[in-house]
MDAnalysis code that builds the backbone (N, CA, C; Angstrom):
import MDAnalysis as mda
import numpy as np

u = mda.Universe.empty(675, n_residues=225, atom_resindex=np.repeat(np.arange(225), 3), trajectory=True)
u.add_TopologyAttr("name", ["N", "CA", "C"] * 225)
u.add_TopologyAttr("resid", np.arange(1, 226))
u.add_TopologyAttr("resname", ["MET", "PRO", "GLY", "ILE", "SER", "ASP", "LYS", "SER", "GLU", "ALA", "LYS", "LYS", "HIS", "ILE", "THR", "ILE", "ILE", "SER", "PRO", "SER", "MET", "ARG", "PRO", "THR", "LEU", "SER", "LYS", "SER", "LEU", "LEU", "LEU", "ARG", "ILE", "ARG", "ALA", "PHE", "LYS", "GLY", "TYR", "VAL", "PRO", "PRO", "PRO", "SER", "LEU", "ALA", "ALA", "ARG", "VAL", "VAL", "ALA", "PRO", "PRO", "TYR", "ASP", "VAL", "LEU", "ASP", "THR", "LYS", "GLU", "ALA", "ARG", "ALA", "ILE", "ALA", "GLY", "SER", "ASN", "GLU", "MET", "CYS", "PHE", "LEU", "ARG", "VAL", "SER", "ARG", "PRO", "ASP", "LEU", "GLU", "PHE", "PRO", "ASP", "GLY", "THR", "ASP", "PRO", "TYR", "SER", "PRO", "ALA", "VAL", "TYR", "SER", "ARG", "ALA", "GLN", "LEU", "ASN", "LEU", "GLN", "LYS", "PHE", "LEU", "ALA", "ASN", "GLY", "TYR", "LEU", "VAL", "PRO", "ASP", "GLU", "LYS", "ARG", "ARG", "MET", "TYR", "ILE", "TYR", "ALA", "GLN", "LYS", "MET", "GLU", "ASN", "HIS", "THR", "GLN", "TYR", "GLY", "VAL", "MET", "ALA", "LEU", "SER", "HIS", "ILE", "GLU", "ASP", "TYR", "ALA", "CYS", "GLY", "ARG", "ILE", "LYS", "ARG", "HIS", "GLU", "LEU", "THR", "ARG", "ARG", "GLU", "LYS", "GLU", "ALA", "ASP", "ARG", "THR", "ARG", "ILE", "THR", "ASP", "VAL", "GLN", "GLY", "ALA", "ASN", "THR", "GLY", "PRO", "VAL", "PHE", "LEU", "THR", "TYR", "ARG", "HIS", "ARG", "ASP", "GLU", "ILE", "ASP", "SER", "MET", "VAL", "LYS", "ASP", "VAL", "VAL", "VAL", "LYS", "GLN", "GLU", "PRO", "TYR", "ALA", "HIS", "VAL", "LYS", "THR", "SER", "ASP", "GLY", "PHE", "GLU", "HIS", "THR", "VAL", "ASN", "ARG", "SER", "ARG", "ALA", "LYS", "VAL", "ASP", "VAL", "GLU", "SER", "GLY"])
u.atoms.positions = np.array([
    [0.419, 17.917, 0.077],
    [0.426, 18.931, 1.225],
    [-0.584, 18.116, 1.745],
    [-0.985, 17.508, 2.815],
    [-1.553, 16.624, 3.034],
    [-2.924, 17.184, 3.963],
    [-3.772, 17.564, 3.934],
    [-5.494, 17.846, 4.469],
    [-6.090, 16.612, 5.049],
    [-5.473, 16.122, 6.572],
    [-6.569, 14.877, 6.696],
    [-7.698, 15.057, 7.529],
    [-8.836, 13.980, 7.568],
    [-9.803, 14.448, 7.480],
    [-10.259, 13.851, 8.791],
    [-10.959, 13.987, 9.809],
    [-11.767, 13.287, 11.098],
    [-13.071, 12.335, 10.306],
    [-12.762, 10.936, 10.384],
    [-13.583, 10.582, 9.961],
    [-15.473, 10.541, 10.861],
    [-15.357, 10.874, 11.742],
    [-16.568, 11.324, 12.628],
    [-17.223, 12.572, 12.262],
    [-16.777, 12.847, 10.962],
    [-17.523, 14.043, 10.244],
    [-18.974, 13.964, 9.999],
    [-19.900, 14.986, 10.372],
    [-21.265, 14.683, 10.170],
    [-21.651, 14.292, 8.639],
    [-22.630, 13.559, 8.218],
    [-23.077, 13.128, 6.895],
    [-24.136, 14.351, 6.235],
    [-23.342, 15.640, 6.097],
    [-23.713, 16.832, 5.321],
    [-23.524, 16.949, 3.646],
    [-23.976, 17.228, 2.869],
    [-23.561, 17.040, 1.494],
    [-23.583, 17.730, 0.782],
    [-22.986, 18.348, -0.613],
    [-22.651, 19.359, -1.523],
    [-23.350, 18.530, -2.856],
    [-24.324, 19.035, -3.492],
    [-24.879, 18.225, -4.497],
    [-23.526, 18.870, -5.864],
    [-23.061, 18.002, -6.548],
    [-22.390, 18.292, -7.745],
    [-22.908, 17.523, -8.877],
    [-23.556, 18.532, -9.845],
    [-24.685, 17.903, -11.334],
    [-23.560, 18.514, -12.685],
    [-23.865, 17.406, -13.117],
    [-23.089, 17.997, -14.741],
    [-24.242, 18.276, -15.286],
    [-23.608, 19.700, -16.096],
    [-24.662, 20.258, -17.095],
    [-25.392, 19.739, -17.960],
    [-24.545, 18.377, -18.558],
    [-25.063, 17.060, -19.444],
    [-26.182, 16.731, -19.070],
    [-25.966, 16.304, -17.442],
    [-27.054, 15.430, -16.922],
    [-28.483, 16.487, -16.186],
    [-27.960, 17.720, -16.082],
    [-29.422, 18.553, -15.630],
    [-31.184, 17.959, -16.073],
    [-31.251, 17.625, -17.507],
    [-32.250, 17.533, -18.076],
    [-33.134, 16.504, -17.771],
    [-32.489, 14.993, -17.411],
    [-32.639, 14.302, -17.160],
    [-32.466, 13.534, -15.518],
    [-31.970, 14.399, -14.821],
    [-31.474, 14.059, -13.728],
    [-32.104, 13.880, -12.499],
    [-31.912, 12.200, -11.768],
    [-32.564, 11.957, -10.614],
    [-31.742, 11.714, -9.711],
    [-32.505, 11.508, -8.517],
    [-31.536, 11.813, -7.023],
    [-30.452, 10.964, -7.259],
    [-30.840, 9.578, -7.651],
    [-29.797, 8.328, -7.332],
    [-28.195, 9.102, -8.476],
    [-28.247, 9.926, -9.009],
    [-27.563, 10.446, -10.023],
    [-26.522, 11.196, -9.525],
    [-26.947, 12.025, -8.248],
    [-26.231, 13.155, -7.498],
    [-24.756, 12.591, -6.699],
    [-23.810, 13.300, -7.438],
    [-22.498, 12.944, -6.396],
    [-22.467, 13.880, -5.052],
    [-22.347, 13.560, -4.044],
    [-22.354, 14.081, -3.100],
    [-20.532, 14.483, -2.566],
    [-20.594, 15.786, -2.341],
    [-19.366, 15.886, -1.586],
    [-19.321, 17.218, -0.816],
    [-18.439, 17.211, 0.605],
    [-19.054, 18.175, 1.738],
    [-17.362, 18.876, 2.150],
    [-17.529, 19.859, 3.046],
    [-16.488, 20.374, 3.224],
    [-16.177, 19.199, 4.551],
    [-14.878, 19.817, 5.172],
    [-14.290, 18.934, 6.242],
    [-13.180, 19.869, 7.153],
    [-13.219, 18.847, 8.290],
    [-12.268, 20.600, 9.095],
    [-11.201, 19.472, 9.274],
    [-10.393, 19.560, 8.878],
    [-8.880, 18.943, 8.806],
    [-8.067, 18.931, 9.917],
    [-6.798, 18.387, 9.669],
    [-5.531, 18.725, 9.828],
    [-4.928, 18.665, 8.867],
    [-4.151, 20.496, 9.469],
    [-3.259, 20.948, 8.575],
    [-1.697, 21.271, 9.166],
    [-0.859, 21.176, 8.582],
    [0.239, 21.675, 8.963],
    [0.846, 23.250, 9.458],
    [1.095, 23.889, 10.319],
    [1.012, 25.146, 10.379],
    [1.792, 25.503, 8.838],
    [2.192, 26.660, 8.928],
    [2.704, 27.254, 7.336],
    [4.361, 26.943, 7.321],
    [4.369, 27.257, 8.495],
    [5.702, 27.612, 8.505],
    [6.711, 26.266, 8.811],
    [5.692, 25.158, 8.667],
    [6.544, 24.068, 8.751],
    [5.746, 22.883, 7.484],
    [5.214, 23.635, 6.692],
    [4.640, 22.834, 5.310],
    [6.029, 21.943, 5.132],
    [6.980, 22.668, 4.828],
    [8.068, 22.461, 3.822],
    [8.532, 21.243, 4.476],
    [8.279, 20.878, 5.522],
    [8.935, 19.749, 6.060],
    [7.907, 18.407, 6.744],
    [6.530, 19.169, 6.442],
    [5.726, 18.277, 6.716],
    [5.618, 17.386, 5.397],
    [5.483, 17.869, 3.946],
    [4.967, 17.487, 2.763],
    [5.695, 16.605, 1.831],
    [5.061, 15.291, 1.860],
    [5.787, 14.186, 1.096],
    [4.559, 13.641, -0.013],
    [5.532, 12.716, -0.521],
    [4.610, 12.418, -1.731],
    [3.898, 11.343, -1.414],
    [2.690, 10.877, -2.329],
    [1.672, 9.756, -1.960],
    [2.341, 8.485, -1.499],
    [1.265, 7.868, -0.381],
    [2.178, 6.603, -0.002],
    [2.334, 5.280, -0.729],
    [1.674, 5.509, -1.843],
    [1.317, 4.949, -3.003],
    [2.378, 4.489, -3.853],
    [2.682, 5.421, -4.028],
    [4.085, 5.727, -5.510],
    [5.189, 5.443, -4.881],
    [5.502, 4.978, -3.693],
    [6.726, 4.696, -2.941],
    [6.725, 3.218, -2.655],
    [8.123, 2.496, -2.394],
    [8.106, 0.970, -1.988],
    [9.015, 1.892, -0.307],
    [8.754, 0.881, 0.776],
    [9.764, 1.425, 1.877],
    [10.359, 2.017, 1.519],
    [11.862, 1.132, 0.265],
    [13.183, 1.841, 1.018],
    [13.166, 3.181, 0.603],
    [12.440, 3.485, -0.432],
    [12.108, 5.354, -1.033],
    [11.455, 6.024, -0.505],
    [10.557, 5.190, 0.997],
    [9.856, 6.274, 1.985],
    [11.269, 6.642, 2.551],
    [11.612, 5.331, 2.909],
    [12.720, 5.392, 4.132],
    [14.097, 7.001, 3.818],
    [14.435, 6.719, 2.557],
    [14.742, 7.674, 2.178],
    [14.507, 9.344, 2.098],
    [13.496, 8.903, 1.695],
    [12.666, 10.732, 1.718],
    [12.591, 11.073, 3.120],
    [12.170, 10.241, 3.996],
    [11.622, 10.620, 5.204],
    [13.232, 11.023, 6.346],
    [14.093, 10.050, 5.648],
    [15.812, 10.585, 6.534],
    [15.125, 10.780, 8.246],
    [16.190, 11.970, 7.934],
    [16.018, 11.944, 9.717],
    [14.925, 13.325, 10.192],
    [14.453, 13.352, 8.869],
    [12.775, 14.440, 9.477],
    [11.883, 13.637, 9.927],
    [11.702, 14.062, 11.333],
    [10.601, 13.382, 12.300],
    [9.319, 13.939, 11.654],
    [9.280, 15.381, 11.181],
    [7.835, 15.821, 10.778],
    [7.581, 15.585, 9.368],
    [8.122, 14.444, 8.537],
    [7.876, 13.839, 7.342],
    [6.801, 13.063, 7.143],
    [5.200, 13.627, 6.946],
    [4.208, 12.964, 6.799],
    [4.274, 11.186, 6.589],
    [5.142, 10.912, 5.752],
    [5.619, 9.507, 5.715],
    [5.151, 8.638, 6.826],
    [6.052, 9.657, 7.545],
    [5.918, 8.563, 9.078],
    [4.226, 8.896, 9.658],
    [3.400, 8.784, 8.924],
    [1.994, 8.502, 9.428],
    [1.464, 7.868, 8.414],
    [1.508, 8.063, 7.243],
    [0.859, 7.531, 6.171],
    [1.467, 6.120, 5.251],
    [3.220, 5.878, 5.611],
    [3.732, 4.713, 5.639],
    [4.482, 4.525, 6.743],
    [4.365, 4.205, 7.771],
    [5.335, 3.773, 9.198],
    [6.094, 2.677, 9.115],
    [5.954, 1.571, 7.828],
    [6.613, 0.458, 7.495],
    [8.026, 1.507, 7.456],
    [8.530, 2.307, 6.937],
    [9.601, 3.117, 6.991],
    [10.331, 2.942, 8.011],
    [9.970, 2.745, 8.868],
    [10.415, 2.720, 10.914],
    [10.985, 1.922, 10.761],
    [10.754, 0.316, 10.577],
    [11.098, -1.065, 11.072],
    [12.135, -1.144, 10.284],
    [12.980, -2.250, 10.429],
    [14.324, -3.326, 9.614],
    [13.608, -3.648, 8.478],
    [14.357, -3.848, 7.563],
    [14.178, -4.576, 6.128],
    [13.319, -5.968, 6.648],
    [12.285, -6.197, 6.208],
    [11.540, -7.618, 5.936],
    [10.939, -7.874, 6.659],
    [10.628, -6.539, 7.745],
    [9.194, -6.186, 8.486],
    [8.264, -6.688, 7.632],
    [6.652, -7.287, 8.189],
    [5.986, -7.551, 7.100],
    [4.908, -6.137, 7.190],
    [4.410, -5.596, 6.462],
    [4.331, -4.403, 6.694],
    [2.431, -4.182, 7.035],
    [2.095, -5.138, 7.049],
    [0.962, -5.256, 7.168],
    [0.665, -6.150, 9.114],
    [1.779, -6.054, 9.782],
    [1.860, -6.839, 10.803],
    [0.901, -5.291, 12.149],
    [0.656, -6.107, 12.739],
    [0.035, -5.458, 14.052],
    [1.077, -4.232, 14.725],
    [2.231, -4.372, 14.636],
    [3.346, -3.187, 15.087],
    [3.032, -1.864, 14.123],
    [3.269, -2.674, 13.176],
    [3.004, -1.435, 11.750],
    [2.080, -0.513, 12.155],
    [0.577, -0.975, 12.100],
    [-0.244, 0.079, 12.487],
    [-0.670, 0.734, 14.142],
    [0.250, 0.143, 14.677],
    [0.314, 0.780, 16.023],
    [1.246, 1.358, 15.931],
    [2.467, 1.583, 14.954],
    [3.323, 2.862, 15.029],
    [2.250, 4.061, 14.440],
    [1.285, 3.470, 13.412],
    [0.949, 4.581, 11.990],
    [0.289, 5.754, 13.282],
    [-0.625, 4.845, 14.188],
    [-1.395, 5.252, 15.224],
    [-0.382, 6.091, 16.227],
    [0.381, 6.054, 17.029],
    [1.493, 6.758, 17.436],
    [2.200, 7.779, 16.730],
    [2.514, 7.773, 15.439],
    [2.853, 9.038, 14.698],
    [1.768, 10.057, 14.650],
    [0.938, 9.472, 14.081],
    [-0.487, 10.566, 14.235],
    [-0.367, 11.345, 15.288],
    [-0.586, 10.564, 16.442],
    [-0.905, 11.390, 17.819],
    [0.483, 12.086, 18.094],
    [1.345, 12.188, 17.636],
    [2.306, 12.528, 18.000],
    [2.393, 13.751, 17.342],
    [2.323, 13.688, 15.720],
    [2.624, 14.372, 15.220],
    [1.731, 16.175, 15.558],
    [0.328, 15.489, 16.101],
    [-0.890, 16.056, 16.781],
    [-0.227, 16.764, 17.798],
    [0.109, 16.036, 18.728],
    [0.733, 16.561, 20.022],
    [2.229, 17.728, 19.790],
    [2.627, 17.597, 18.500],
    [3.711, 18.170, 18.398],
    [3.467, 19.877, 18.066],
    [2.258, 19.625, 17.700],
    [2.079, 20.902, 16.785],
    [2.326, 21.001, 15.159],
    [3.253, 19.550, 14.426],
    [3.429, 19.427, 12.969],
    [2.070, 19.534, 12.510],
    [1.259, 18.910, 13.117],
    [-0.418, 19.159, 12.429],
    [-1.210, 19.997, 13.094],
    [-2.294, 20.583, 12.646],
    [-3.240, 21.293, 13.954],
    [-4.640, 21.131, 13.434],
    [-5.757, 21.036, 14.092],
    [-6.672, 20.724, 13.464],
    [-7.478, 22.401, 12.868],
    [-8.222, 22.246, 11.415],
    [-8.733, 23.577, 11.217],
    [-9.776, 23.845, 12.566],
    [-10.121, 25.347, 12.375],
    [-11.368, 26.010, 13.154],
    [-12.675, 25.611, 12.451],
    [-12.387, 25.362, 11.654],
    [-14.241, 24.924, 10.959],
    [-14.092, 24.050, 9.832],
    [-15.204, 23.601, 9.411],
    [-15.226, 23.178, 8.115],
    [-15.058, 23.854, 6.741],
    [-14.482, 23.057, 5.980],
    [-14.171, 24.073, 4.864],
    [-13.791, 23.050, 3.635],
    [-13.557, 23.533, 2.300],
    [-12.841, 22.989, 1.182],
    [-11.655, 23.776, 1.181],
    [-11.135, 22.799, 0.568],
    [-9.057, 23.504, 0.565],
    [-8.832, 23.416, -1.097],
    [-8.118, 24.643, -1.623],
    [-8.344, 24.354, -3.644],
    [-6.458, 24.179, -2.981],
    [-6.000, 23.126, -3.897],
    [-4.506, 22.342, -3.995],
    [-4.093, 22.661, -5.428],
    [-3.164, 23.269, -5.774],
    [-2.284, 23.448, -7.121],
    [-1.563, 23.128, -6.742],
    [-0.783, 22.253, -8.274],
    [0.801, 21.908, -8.589],
    [0.589, 22.643, -9.578],
    [2.302, 23.390, -9.806],
    [2.949, 24.476, -10.473],
    [4.343, 23.318, -10.902],
    [4.299, 23.277, -12.920],
    [5.429, 22.754, -13.192],
    [5.975, 23.518, -14.280],
    [6.588, 23.738, -14.239],
    [7.396, 25.122, -15.062],
    [6.530, 26.011, -15.273],
    [5.548, 26.214, -16.423],
    [4.067, 26.977, -16.659],
    [3.097, 26.385, -16.531],
    [3.060, 25.167, -16.238],
    [1.531, 24.561, -15.917],
    [1.029, 24.718, -14.448],
    [-0.157, 24.704, -14.637],
    [-0.713, 24.705, -13.428],
    [-2.162, 23.842, -13.304],
    [-2.233, 22.994, -12.394],
    [-3.502, 22.121, -12.174],
    [-4.034, 22.710, -10.695],
    [-5.202, 22.435, -10.999],
    [-6.204, 22.896, -9.441],
    [-7.009, 21.642, -9.120],
    [-7.293, 21.374, -7.719],
    [-8.248, 20.367, -7.869],
    [-8.991, 21.107, -5.957],
    [-9.561, 20.529, -6.000],
    [-10.943, 20.799, -4.887],
    [-10.493, 19.956, -3.744],
    [-10.038, 20.156, -2.626],
    [-10.479, 18.983, -1.612],
    [-11.780, 18.879, -0.734],
    [-12.041, 18.015, -1.062],
    [-13.195, 17.892, -0.154],
    [-13.781, 16.091, 0.112],
    [-14.790, 15.811, 0.902],
    [-15.455, 14.678, 1.335],
    [-16.135, 14.096, 0.309],
    [-16.178, 12.708, -0.153],
    [-17.380, 12.028, -0.643],
    [-17.936, 11.457, 0.107],
    [-18.866, 10.465, -0.866],
    [-19.532, 9.811, 0.293],
    [-19.036, 8.109, -0.541],
    [-18.676, 7.087, 0.442],
    [-18.491, 6.309, 0.423],
    [-19.837, 5.676, -0.737],
    [-20.804, 5.945, -0.659],
    [-21.992, 5.154, -1.134],
    [-22.003, 5.312, -2.580],
    [-21.478, 6.523, -2.989],
    [-21.382, 6.915, -4.208],
    [-20.493, 5.853, -5.061],
    [-19.430, 5.853, -4.020],
    [-18.196, 4.863, -4.598],
    [-18.630, 3.585, -5.091],
    [-19.673, 2.869, -3.895],
    [-19.927, 1.557, -4.078],
    [-21.271, 1.249, -5.065],
    [-21.862, 2.068, -5.456],
    [-23.016, 2.155, -6.063],
    [-22.419, 2.698, -8.095],
    [-21.451, 2.939, -8.030],
    [-20.889, 3.528, -9.495],
    [-21.083, 4.872, -9.755],
    [-21.471, 5.542, -8.945],
    [-21.353, 6.926, -9.001],
    [-20.338, 7.513, -9.565],
    [-19.555, 7.136, -8.805],
    [-17.905, 7.649, -9.252],
    [-17.344, 6.203, -10.317],
    [-16.752, 6.521, -10.926],
    [-16.262, 5.421, -12.079],
    [-14.766, 4.994, -11.603],
    [-14.846, 3.831, -11.372],
    [-13.496, 2.870, -10.871],
    [-12.257, 3.356, -12.220],
    [-11.058, 3.584, -12.084],
    [-10.009, 3.797, -13.104],
    [-9.280, 2.330, -13.066],
    [-9.283, 1.521, -11.879],
    [-8.643, 0.740, -11.944],
    [-9.255, -0.527, -10.677],
    [-8.774, -1.910, -10.703],
    [-9.303, -2.984, -9.830],
    [-8.251, -2.651, -8.763],
    [-8.315, -2.637, -7.675],
    [-7.286, -2.595, -6.606],
    [-7.475, -3.733, -5.670],
    [-5.984, -4.222, -5.574],
    [-6.100, -5.586, -5.220],
    [-6.367, -5.469, -3.596],
    [-6.750, -6.858, -3.135],
    [-7.527, -7.049, -1.593],
    [-6.652, -6.310, -0.944],
    [-5.622, -6.687, -0.925],
    [-4.659, -6.854, 0.684],
    [-4.677, -5.383, 0.886],
    [-4.381, -4.295, -0.529],
    [-3.710, -3.200, -0.289],
    [-5.668, -2.542, 0.410],
    [-6.539, -2.631, -0.249],
    [-8.180, -1.750, 0.493],
    [-7.864, -2.392, 1.726],
    [-7.792, -3.800, 1.815],
    [-7.716, -3.889, 3.872],
    [-6.796, -3.134, 4.332],
    [-5.268, -2.870, 3.925],
    [-5.079, -2.094, 4.411],
    [-4.568, -0.173, 4.817],
    [-5.714, -0.045, 3.734],
    [-5.972, 1.568, 4.042],
    [-7.376, 1.546, 4.641],
    [-7.922, 0.549, 4.857],
    [-9.109, 0.205, 5.802],
    [-8.649, 0.454, 7.085],
    [-7.644, -0.241, 7.463],
    [-7.447, -0.912, 9.043],
    [-6.923, 0.249, 9.270],
    [-5.728, 1.043, 8.387],
    [-5.014, 2.290, 8.946],
    [-5.552, 2.959, 9.135],
    [-6.886, 3.314, 8.333],
    [-7.792, 4.481, 8.757],
    [-8.428, 4.386, 9.931],
    [-9.064, 3.137, 10.375],
    [-9.813, 2.681, 11.890],
    [-8.476, 2.812, 13.193],
    [-7.658, 2.326, 12.639],
    [-6.507, 2.545, 13.829],
    [-6.354, 4.373, 14.125],
    [-6.193, 4.836, 13.160],
    [-5.550, 6.211, 13.273],
    [-7.151, 7.572, 13.680],
    [-8.201, 7.004, 12.984],
    [-9.403, 7.226, 13.311],
    [-9.500, 8.701, 12.533],
    [-8.521, 8.424, 11.248],
    [-8.360, 9.715, 10.512],
    [-8.245, 9.205, 8.921],
    [-8.648, 9.951, 7.839],
    [-8.105, 9.241, 6.301],
    [-7.171, 10.352, 6.209],
    [-5.829, 9.418, 5.646],
    [-4.574, 10.010, 5.386],
    [-4.080, 10.039, 4.355],
    [-4.760, 9.299, 3.606],
    [-4.664, 9.177, 1.984],
    [-5.606, 9.669, 1.029],
    [-5.742, 10.830, 0.700],
    [-6.547, 11.067, -0.408],
    [-7.018, 10.417, -1.513],
    [-7.622, 10.709, -2.325],
    [-8.040, 9.909, -3.357],
    [-8.433, 10.813, -4.419],
    [-7.885, 10.572, -5.892],
    [-7.643, 11.981, -6.795],
    [-8.551, 11.479, -7.750],
    [-9.435, 12.229, -7.772],
    [-10.647, 12.298, -8.655],
    [-11.266, 13.206, -9.907],
    [-11.301, 12.769, -11.075],
    [-11.958, 13.721, -12.261],
    [-13.416, 14.143, -12.018],
    [-13.341, 15.152, -12.686],
    [-15.060, 15.287, -12.909],
    [-15.047, 16.012, -14.045],
    [-16.619, 16.307, -14.561],
    [-16.667, 16.967, -16.161],
    [-16.677, 18.461, -15.420],
    [-16.346, 19.085, -16.747],
    [-16.513, 20.653, -16.631],
    [-17.463, 21.586, -16.031],
    [-17.298, 22.330, -15.322],
    [-18.975, 22.778, -15.091],
    [-17.667, 24.228, -14.498],
    [-18.365, 25.268, -15.145],
    [-17.925, 26.877, -14.697],
    [-18.136, 27.357, -13.830],
    [-18.982, 26.982, -12.934],
    [-19.668, 26.982, -11.337],
    [-18.205, 26.621, -10.882],
    [-17.589, 25.918, -10.598],
    [-16.496, 24.724, -9.760],
    [-15.402, 26.209, -10.517],
    [-15.369, 26.140, -11.654],
    [-14.078, 26.989, -11.816],
    [-13.996, 28.678, -11.644],
    [-15.277, 29.040, -11.484],
    [-15.601, 30.373, -10.799],
    [-15.241, 30.463, -9.249],
    [-15.686, 29.427, -8.720],
    [-15.483, 28.922, -6.997],
    [-13.866, 28.962, -6.916],
    [-13.278, 28.077, -7.606],
    [-11.608, 28.165, -7.758],
    [-10.338, 29.249, -7.815],
    [-11.272, 29.925, -8.500],
    [-10.619, 31.306, -9.267],
    [-10.594, 32.384, -8.300],
    [-11.907, 32.197, -7.503],
    [-12.750, 33.323, -6.554],
    [-11.386, 33.000, -5.518],
    [-10.913, 32.064, -5.056],
    [-10.248, 31.688, -3.579],
    [-8.786, 32.308, -4.187],
    [-8.325, 31.274, -5.007],
    [-7.118, 31.659, -5.706],
    [-6.628, 33.101, -5.701],
    [-7.363, 33.758, -6.453],
    [-7.267, 35.274, -6.747],
    [-7.572, 35.943, -5.578],
    [-8.693, 35.969, -4.762],
    [-8.879, 37.028, -3.622],
    [-7.934, 36.819, -2.551],
    [-7.534, 35.468, -2.133],
    [-7.038, 35.345, -1.212],
    [-5.685, 34.745, -0.842],
    [-4.574, 35.050, 0.019],
    [-3.221, 34.706, 0.073],
    [-3.593, 33.295, 0.520],
    [-1.943, 32.466, -0.614],
    [-2.444, 30.865, -0.398],
    [-1.639, 30.688, 1.119],
    [-2.935, 29.889, 2.086],
    [-1.876, 28.908, 3.251],
    [-0.914, 28.650, 3.624],
    [-0.397, 27.772, 2.015],
    [1.010, 27.552, 2.433],
    [1.684, 27.405, 0.815],
    [2.296, 27.347, 0.848],
    [3.317, 27.395, -0.736],
    [4.584, 26.720, -0.374],
    [5.114, 25.604, -1.297],
    [6.202, 25.098, -0.725],
    [6.465, 24.561, -2.249],
    [7.902, 24.471, -2.600],
    [8.432, 23.528, -3.530],
    [9.791, 22.936, -3.268],
    [9.284, 21.274, -3.689],
    [9.737, 20.433, -3.300],
    [10.986, 20.119, -4.430],
    [11.831, 19.111, -4.378],
    [13.235, 18.822, -4.501],
    [12.772, 18.183, -6.385],
    [11.768, 17.783, -6.477],
    [11.347, 17.462, -8.041],
    [10.953, 18.644, -8.982],
    [11.137, 19.445, -8.079],
    [10.658, 21.282, -8.969],
    [9.441, 21.643, -8.950],
    [8.838, 20.374, -8.378],
    [7.017, 20.912, -8.397],
    [6.809, 22.191, -7.674],
    [5.874, 22.657, -7.664],
    [5.103, 23.779, -6.682],
    [4.057, 23.757, -6.179],
    [3.462, 23.221, -4.876],
    [2.438, 22.932, -4.060],
    [1.928, 24.179, -3.131],
    [0.726, 24.636, -3.547],
    [-0.513, 25.555, -2.890],
    [-1.119, 25.369, -2.199],
    [-1.645, 25.332, -1.163],
    [-3.126, 25.253, -0.347],
    [-3.276, 26.476, -0.091],
    [-5.096, 26.667, -0.817],
    [-5.895, 27.550, -0.253],
    [-6.940, 27.683, 0.480],
    [-7.164, 27.698, 1.243],
    [-8.229, 27.407, 2.389],
    [-9.606, 28.335, 2.036],
    [-10.802, 27.661, 1.727],
    [-11.794, 28.646, 1.465],
    [-12.312, 29.300, 2.744],
    [-12.855, 30.342, 2.571],
    [-13.633, 31.263, 3.941],
    [-14.725, 31.157, 4.369],
    [-15.530, 31.183, 2.702],
    [-17.016, 31.284, 2.969],
    [-17.567, 30.083, 3.394],
    [-18.507, 30.110, 4.396],
    [-19.500, 28.966, 4.802],
    [-19.903, 28.365, 3.802],
    [-19.940, 27.350, 3.887],
    [-20.400, 26.298, 2.776],
    [-21.892, 25.787, 2.526],
    [-22.648, 25.953, 1.433],
    [-23.724, 25.343, 1.688],
    [-23.873, 23.739, 1.669],
    [-24.654, 23.707, 2.224],
    [-24.810, 21.982, 2.405],
    [-26.363, 21.740, 2.269],
    [-26.466, 20.147, 2.080],
    [-27.898, 19.706, 2.386],
    [-27.886, 18.274, 2.271],
    [-28.643, 17.544, 3.341],
    [-28.648, 16.151, 3.312],
    [-28.586, 15.880, 2.681],
    [-27.474, 14.431, 2.887],
    [-27.212, 12.876, 1.513],
    [-28.543, 12.152, 1.679],
])
C-alpha cells in the first residue's frame, strides 16, 4: 500500500539511537529519520490501488496484475507495463508516462495528499504472524557514508532508473526496506498507535496477506540534522 513522499520536504530529522551505542555515541553515528506528508489512497480505494513492489516483477507479471485496473499503483511505479513487448523500459516515453500516470492518480483522487506530516505504521499479516514497520524518510547522506548498511550491490542501470523516475515524478514512489536494532521505545510507539487508533486502511490481497496502515496522530518531535 503506497505512501509516497514529496521530495521537496524540509530537512528536519528524528534521531534514532541504539541502546548499545549510547555510551560512546558521537554525532557522526546518528541515524536521522523524519515524518513526511505522503500521498495516500482513500480507504475506499485502497484495495484497487495496492500493488506489489516494482522490483519483484518483470514487465509481463506487472501487466497481468494491473490488468484493466486503472487504479493499480504499478502504473505509477512500473509504467513500462503499458507499452508493447520489446519497448526499452528506460526510454524517455516510459518516464513521461510515469509522470503522466502519477498526475492522473492525483487528479482523479486515487491518491490524495495527507493534510500533515506524520509517520505511518505498516503491518503485514500472514496466517498467525504479523510484522510491523515504520514508514518514514531517511537521509541520503546516512546511506552514502555507511550509517545505513548495504545488504547488496545494486546495478548502476537500476540505480539510474530509480533516480530518473524520482526526478521526473517529483516524488519517491519506491520505498526502501530497512531493519534496525531492537528498541523498546520504538515498539512502544508502534503499539500505542496500533492499539489506540483505528486503521486508516486494511486490505487482504489474493496471496492471502493482510496489509494494514495506521497514521500517527501526534505531532512528531524533530531536530535539525
